VEXNUTI-731152 format. One record per atom (N, C-alpha, C): residue in one letter; residue number from 1; y, x, z; atom name. Coordinates in Angstrom, 2 decimals. Layout:
# residues N
residuo = A	num = NUM	Y = Y	X = X	Z = Z	atomo = CA
...
//
This chain:
# residues 60
residuo = X	num = 1	Y = -1.02	X = 0.53	Z = -0.14	atomo = N
residuo = X	num = 1	Y = -0.14	X = 0.02	Z = -0.11	atomo = CA
residuo = X	num = 1	Y = 0.95	X = 0.91	Z = -0.06	atomo = C
residuo = X	num = 2	Y = 2.15	X = 0.50	Z = -0.68	atomo = N
residuo = X	num = 2	Y = 3.49	X = 1.35	Z = -0.63	atomo = CA
residuo = X	num = 2	Y = 4.43	X = 0.79	Z = 0.16	atomo = C
residuo = X	num = 3	Y = 5.43	X = 1.53	Z = 0.27	atomo = N
residuo = X	num = 3	Y = 6.85	X = 1.17	Z = 1.24	atomo = CA
residuo = X	num = 3	Y = 7.14	X = 0.24	Z = 0.63	atomo = C
residuo = X	num = 4	Y = 7.93	X = -0.80	Z = 1.83	atomo = N
residuo = X	num = 4	Y = 8.63	X = -1.98	Z = 1.18	atomo = CA
residuo = X	num = 4	Y = 9.92	X = -1.66	Z = 1.91	atomo = C
residuo = X	num = 5	Y = 11.21	X = -1.88	Z = 1.33	atomo = N
residuo = X	num = 5	Y = 12.63	X = -1.80	Z = 1.92	atomo = CA
residuo = X	num = 5	Y = 13.40	X = -1.72	Z = 0.55	atomo = C
residuo = X	num = 6	Y = 14.95	X = -1.35	Z = 1.25	atomo = N
residuo = X	num = 6	Y = 15.71	X = -1.50	Z = 0.07	atomo = CA
residuo = X	num = 6	Y = 16.37	X = 0.02	Z = 0.29	atomo = C
residuo = X	num = 7	Y = 15.54	X = 0.85	Z = 0.38	atomo = N
residuo = X	num = 7	Y = 16.16	X = 2.18	Z = 0.24	atomo = CA
residuo = X	num = 7	Y = 15.52	X = 2.66	Z = -0.80	atomo = C
residuo = X	num = 8	Y = 16.61	X = 3.25	Z = -1.81	atomo = N
residuo = X	num = 8	Y = 15.92	X = 3.88	Z = -3.19	atomo = CA
residuo = X	num = 8	Y = 16.49	X = 5.42	Z = -3.18	atomo = C
residuo = X	num = 9	Y = 15.59	X = 6.34	Z = -3.93	atomo = N
residuo = X	num = 9	Y = 16.26	X = 7.63	Z = -4.35	atomo = CA
residuo = X	num = 9	Y = 17.49	X = 7.71	Z = -5.13	atomo = C
residuo = X	num = 10	Y = 18.57	X = 8.28	Z = -5.19	atomo = N
residuo = X	num = 10	Y = 19.33	X = 8.57	Z = -6.44	atomo = CA
residuo = X	num = 10	Y = 19.76	X = 10.23	Z = -6.20	atomo = C
residuo = X	num = 11	Y = 20.37	X = 10.21	Z = -7.28	atomo = N
residuo = X	num = 11	Y = 20.60	X = 11.73	Z = -7.44	atomo = CA
residuo = X	num = 11	Y = 22.31	X = 11.88	Z = -7.85	atomo = C
residuo = X	num = 12	Y = 22.97	X = 12.78	Z = -7.09	atomo = N
residuo = X	num = 12	Y = 24.13	X = 13.40	Z = -7.18	atomo = CA
residuo = X	num = 12	Y = 24.42	X = 14.40	Z = -7.99	atomo = C
residuo = X	num = 13	Y = 25.46	X = 14.09	Z = -8.78	atomo = N
residuo = X	num = 13	Y = 26.02	X = 15.40	Z = -9.92	atomo = CA
residuo = X	num = 13	Y = 27.59	X = 15.35	Z = -9.84	atomo = C
residuo = X	num = 14	Y = 27.98	X = 16.85	Z = -9.80	atomo = N
residuo = X	num = 14	Y = 29.31	X = 17.15	Z = -9.81	atomo = CA
residuo = X	num = 14	Y = 30.03	X = 16.82	Z = -10.69	atomo = C
residuo = X	num = 15	Y = 31.23	X = 16.54	Z = -10.66	atomo = N
residuo = X	num = 15	Y = 31.84	X = 15.43	Z = -11.82	atomo = CA
residuo = X	num = 15	Y = 32.85	X = 16.47	Z = -12.20	atomo = C
residuo = X	num = 16	Y = 33.15	X = 17.50	Z = -11.20	atomo = N
residuo = X	num = 16	Y = 34.35	X = 18.68	Z = -11.23	atomo = CA
residuo = X	num = 16	Y = 33.97	X = 19.48	Z = -12.70	atomo = C
residuo = X	num = 17	Y = 32.49	X = 20.00	Z = -12.39	atomo = N
residuo = X	num = 17	Y = 32.31	X = 21.03	Z = -13.07	atomo = CA
residuo = X	num = 17	Y = 32.02	X = 20.66	Z = -14.70	atomo = C
residuo = X	num = 18	Y = 31.71	X = 19.24	Z = -15.00	atomo = N
residuo = X	num = 18	Y = 31.37	X = 18.80	Z = -16.38	atomo = CA
residuo = X	num = 18	Y = 32.72	X = 18.91	Z = -16.56	atomo = C
residuo = X	num = 19	Y = 34.00	X = 18.86	Z = -16.42	atomo = N
residuo = X	num = 19	Y = 35.06	X = 18.71	Z = -16.57	atomo = CA
residuo = X	num = 19	Y = 35.60	X = 20.14	Z = -17.11	atomo = C
residuo = X	num = 20	Y = 35.34	X = 21.25	Z = -16.42	atomo = N
residuo = X	num = 20	Y = 35.71	X = 22.68	Z = -16.86	atomo = CA
residuo = X	num = 20	Y = 34.86	X = 23.11	Z = -17.75	atomo = C
residuo = X	num = 21	Y = 33.44	X = 22.72	Z = -18.00	atomo = N
residuo = X	num = 21	Y = 32.63	X = 23.33	Z = -19.00	atomo = CA
residuo = X	num = 21	Y = 31.64	X = 24.43	Z = -18.79	atomo = C
residuo = X	num = 22	Y = 32.06	X = 24.60	Z = -17.80	atomo = N
residuo = X	num = 22	Y = 31.08	X = 25.84	Z = -16.81	atomo = CA
residuo = X	num = 22	Y = 29.68	X = 25.23	Z = -17.33	atomo = C
residuo = X	num = 23	Y = 28.63	X = 26.28	Z = -17.63	atomo = N
residuo = X	num = 23	Y = 27.59	X = 25.93	Z = -17.98	atomo = CA
residuo = X	num = 23	Y = 26.52	X = 25.83	Z = -16.21	atomo = C
residuo = X	num = 24	Y = 25.70	X = 25.06	Z = -16.09	atomo = N
residuo = X	num = 24	Y = 24.84	X = 24.95	Z = -15.32	atomo = CA
residuo = X	num = 24	Y = 25.48	X = 23.37	Z = -14.46	atomo = C
residuo = X	num = 25	Y = 24.76	X = 22.70	Z = -13.40	atomo = N
residuo = X	num = 25	Y = 24.54	X = 21.63	Z = -13.16	atomo = CA
residuo = X	num = 25	Y = 24.32	X = 21.35	Z = -11.65	atomo = C
residuo = X	num = 26	Y = 25.31	X = 21.22	Z = -10.95	atomo = N
residuo = X	num = 26	Y = 24.67	X = 21.01	Z = -9.31	atomo = CA
residuo = X	num = 26	Y = 24.55	X = 19.44	Z = -9.51	atomo = C
residuo = X	num = 27	Y = 23.21	X = 19.47	Z = -8.43	atomo = N
residuo = X	num = 27	Y = 22.77	X = 17.93	Z = -8.61	atomo = CA
residuo = X	num = 27	Y = 22.12	X = 18.07	Z = -6.86	atomo = C
residuo = X	num = 28	Y = 22.19	X = 17.14	Z = -6.34	atomo = N
residuo = X	num = 28	Y = 21.56	X = 16.71	Z = -5.20	atomo = CA
residuo = X	num = 28	Y = 20.81	X = 15.43	Z = -5.11	atomo = C
residuo = X	num = 29	Y = 19.73	X = 15.23	Z = -4.39	atomo = N
residuo = X	num = 29	Y = 18.88	X = 14.18	Z = -4.15	atomo = CA
residuo = X	num = 29	Y = 18.97	X = 13.47	Z = -2.71	atomo = C
residuo = X	num = 30	Y = 19.50	X = 12.12	Z = -2.92	atomo = N
residuo = X	num = 30	Y = 19.34	X = 11.60	Z = -1.62	atomo = CA
residuo = X	num = 30	Y = 18.75	X = 10.02	Z = -1.41	atomo = C
residuo = X	num = 31	Y = 19.02	X = 9.56	Z = -0.38	atomo = N
residuo = X	num = 31	Y = 18.73	X = 8.10	Z = -0.44	atomo = CA
residuo = X	num = 31	Y = 19.70	X = 7.14	Z = -0.10	atomo = C
residuo = X	num = 32	Y = 19.88	X = 6.06	Z = -0.46	atomo = N
residuo = X	num = 32	Y = 20.77	X = 4.79	Z = -0.07	atomo = CA
residuo = X	num = 32	Y = 20.30	X = 3.53	Z = 0.15	atomo = C
residuo = X	num = 33	Y = 20.59	X = 2.68	Z = 0.95	atomo = N
residuo = X	num = 33	Y = 20.51	X = 1.38	Z = 0.86	atomo = CA
residuo = X	num = 33	Y = 21.22	X = 0.33	Z = -0.18	atomo = C
residuo = X	num = 34	Y = 20.17	X = -0.02	Z = -1.15	atomo = N
residuo = X	num = 34	Y = 21.22	X = -0.45	Z = -2.24	atomo = CA
residuo = X	num = 34	Y = 21.38	X = -2.10	Z = -1.62	atomo = C
residuo = X	num = 35	Y = 21.01	X = -2.63	Z = -0.61	atomo = N
residuo = X	num = 35	Y = 21.62	X = -3.74	Z = 0.13	atomo = CA
residuo = X	num = 35	Y = 23.01	X = -3.59	Z = 0.59	atomo = C
residuo = X	num = 36	Y = 23.19	X = -2.53	Z = 1.33	atomo = N
residuo = X	num = 36	Y = 24.32	X = -2.04	Z = 2.06	atomo = CA
residuo = X	num = 36	Y = 25.00	X = -1.41	Z = 0.86	atomo = C
residuo = X	num = 37	Y = 24.80	X = -0.68	Z = 0.28	atomo = N
residuo = X	num = 37	Y = 25.55	X = -0.19	Z = -0.85	atomo = CA
residuo = X	num = 37	Y = 25.42	X = -0.13	Z = -2.34	atomo = C
residuo = X	num = 38	Y = 26.12	X = -1.38	Z = -2.75	atomo = N
residuo = X	num = 38	Y = 25.34	X = -2.19	Z = -4.22	atomo = CA
residuo = X	num = 38	Y = 26.23	X = -1.05	Z = -5.21	atomo = C
residuo = X	num = 39	Y = 27.19	X = -0.35	Z = -4.58	atomo = N
residuo = X	num = 39	Y = 28.06	X = 0.30	Z = -5.61	atomo = CA
residuo = X	num = 39	Y = 27.53	X = 1.45	Z = -5.64	atomo = C
residuo = X	num = 40	Y = 28.22	X = 2.53	Z = -6.91	atomo = N
residuo = X	num = 40	Y = 27.73	X = 3.89	Z = -6.80	atomo = CA
residuo = X	num = 40	Y = 28.19	X = 4.58	Z = -5.75	atomo = C
residuo = X	num = 41	Y = 27.39	X = 5.91	Z = -5.40	atomo = N
residuo = X	num = 41	Y = 27.89	X = 6.26	Z = -4.42	atomo = CA
residuo = X	num = 41	Y = 28.65	X = 7.81	Z = -4.90	atomo = C
residuo = X	num = 42	Y = 29.76	X = 8.34	Z = -3.77	atomo = N
residuo = X	num = 42	Y = 30.74	X = 9.46	Z = -3.96	atomo = CA
residuo = X	num = 42	Y = 30.54	X = 10.15	Z = -2.78	atomo = C
residuo = X	num = 43	Y = 29.96	X = 11.31	Z = -2.81	atomo = N
residuo = X	num = 43	Y = 30.08	X = 12.47	Z = -1.95	atomo = CA
residuo = X	num = 43	Y = 30.71	X = 13.77	Z = -1.97	atomo = C
residuo = X	num = 44	Y = 31.36	X = 14.06	Z = -0.77	atomo = N
residuo = X	num = 44	Y = 31.66	X = 15.47	Z = -1.11	atomo = CA
residuo = X	num = 44	Y = 30.45	X = 16.77	Z = -0.59	atomo = C
residuo = X	num = 45	Y = 30.13	X = 17.46	Z = -1.56	atomo = N
residuo = X	num = 45	Y = 28.95	X = 18.33	Z = -1.48	atomo = CA
residuo = X	num = 45	Y = 29.25	X = 19.79	Z = -1.92	atomo = C
residuo = X	num = 46	Y = 28.83	X = 20.68	Z = -1.28	atomo = N
residuo = X	num = 46	Y = 28.82	X = 21.92	Z = -1.91	atomo = CA
residuo = X	num = 46	Y = 28.45	X = 22.41	Z = -2.99	atomo = C
residuo = X	num = 47	Y = 29.02	X = 22.69	Z = -4.00	atomo = N
residuo = X	num = 47	Y = 28.63	X = 23.18	Z = -5.24	atomo = CA
residuo = X	num = 47	Y = 28.50	X = 24.87	Z = -5.47	atomo = C
residuo = X	num = 48	Y = 27.41	X = 25.48	Z = -5.32	atomo = N
residuo = X	num = 48	Y = 27.25	X = 26.81	Z = -5.23	atomo = CA
residuo = X	num = 48	Y = 27.46	X = 27.56	Z = -6.89	atomo = C
residuo = X	num = 49	Y = 27.74	X = 26.90	Z = -7.65	atomo = N
residuo = X	num = 49	Y = 28.28	X = 27.58	Z = -8.93	atomo = CA
residuo = X	num = 49	Y = 29.95	X = 27.80	Z = -9.05	atomo = C
residuo = X	num = 50	Y = 30.75	X = 26.79	Z = -8.37	atomo = N
residuo = X	num = 50	Y = 31.88	X = 26.87	Z = -8.55	atomo = CA
residuo = X	num = 50	Y = 32.56	X = 27.44	Z = -7.11	atomo = C
residuo = X	num = 51	Y = 31.50	X = 27.65	Z = -6.24	atomo = N
residuo = X	num = 51	Y = 31.63	X = 27.67	Z = -4.71	atomo = CA
residuo = X	num = 51	Y = 32.56	X = 27.18	Z = -3.79	atomo = C
residuo = X	num = 52	Y = 32.35	X = 25.85	Z = -4.15	atomo = N
residuo = X	num = 52	Y = 33.54	X = 24.92	Z = -3.32	atomo = CA
residuo = X	num = 52	Y = 33.17	X = 23.65	Z = -3.02	atomo = C
residuo = X	num = 53	Y = 33.39	X = 23.05	Z = -2.28	atomo = N
residuo = X	num = 53	Y = 33.42	X = 21.24	Z = -2.08	atomo = CA
residuo = X	num = 53	Y = 34.16	X = 20.36	Z = -2.76	atomo = C
residuo = X	num = 54	Y = 32.92	X = 19.79	Z = -4.06	atomo = N
residuo = X	num = 54	Y = 33.45	X = 18.90	Z = -4.79	atomo = CA
residuo = X	num = 54	Y = 32.89	X = 17.69	Z = -4.78	atomo = C
residuo = X	num = 55	Y = 33.34	X = 16.68	Z = -5.42	atomo = N
residuo = X	num = 55	Y = 33.15	X = 15.30	Z = -5.19	atomo = CA
residuo = X	num = 55	Y = 31.65	X = 15.09	Z = -6.40	atomo = C
residuo = X	num = 56	Y = 30.79	X = 14.60	Z = -5.73	atomo = N
residuo = X	num = 56	Y = 29.43	X = 14.35	Z = -6.55	atomo = CA
residuo = X	num = 56	Y = 29.52	X = 12.71	Z = -6.71	atomo = C
residuo = X	num = 57	Y = 29.45	X = 12.52	Z = -7.87	atomo = N
residuo = X	num = 57	Y = 28.79	X = 11.01	Z = -8.11	atomo = CA
residuo = X	num = 57	Y = 27.41	X = 10.62	Z = -8.41	atomo = C
residuo = X	num = 58	Y = 27.27	X = 9.47	Z = -7.99	atomo = N
residuo = X	num = 58	Y = 25.72	X = 8.90	Z = -8.38	atomo = CA
residuo = X	num = 58	Y = 25.57	X = 8.75	Z = -10.06	atomo = C
residuo = X	num = 59	Y = 24.26	X = 9.28	Z = -10.42	atomo = N
residuo = X	num = 59	Y = 24.22	X = 9.05	Z = -12.00	atomo = CA
residuo = X	num = 59	Y = 22.91	X = 8.56	Z = -11.97	atomo = C
residuo = X	num = 60	Y = 22.89	X = 7.74	Z = -13.14	atomo = N
residuo = X	num = 60	Y = 21.84	X = 6.79	Z = -13.42	atomo = CA
residuo = X	num = 60	Y = 20.36	X = 6.85	Z = -12.43	atomo = C
//
């Protein structure tokens, strides 16, 4: 039997790095409760390529 619930796994990708055109992608995997947070997530996470904290947005 599988788990039941509202938690789903989402991927967060750096939005600032896409704009600069620097190769490589900073991504994080996390979970969210789709019932409490139906909209896409945005979190400040560390980007090791740019060596600073940037906004990471949820992708498909």
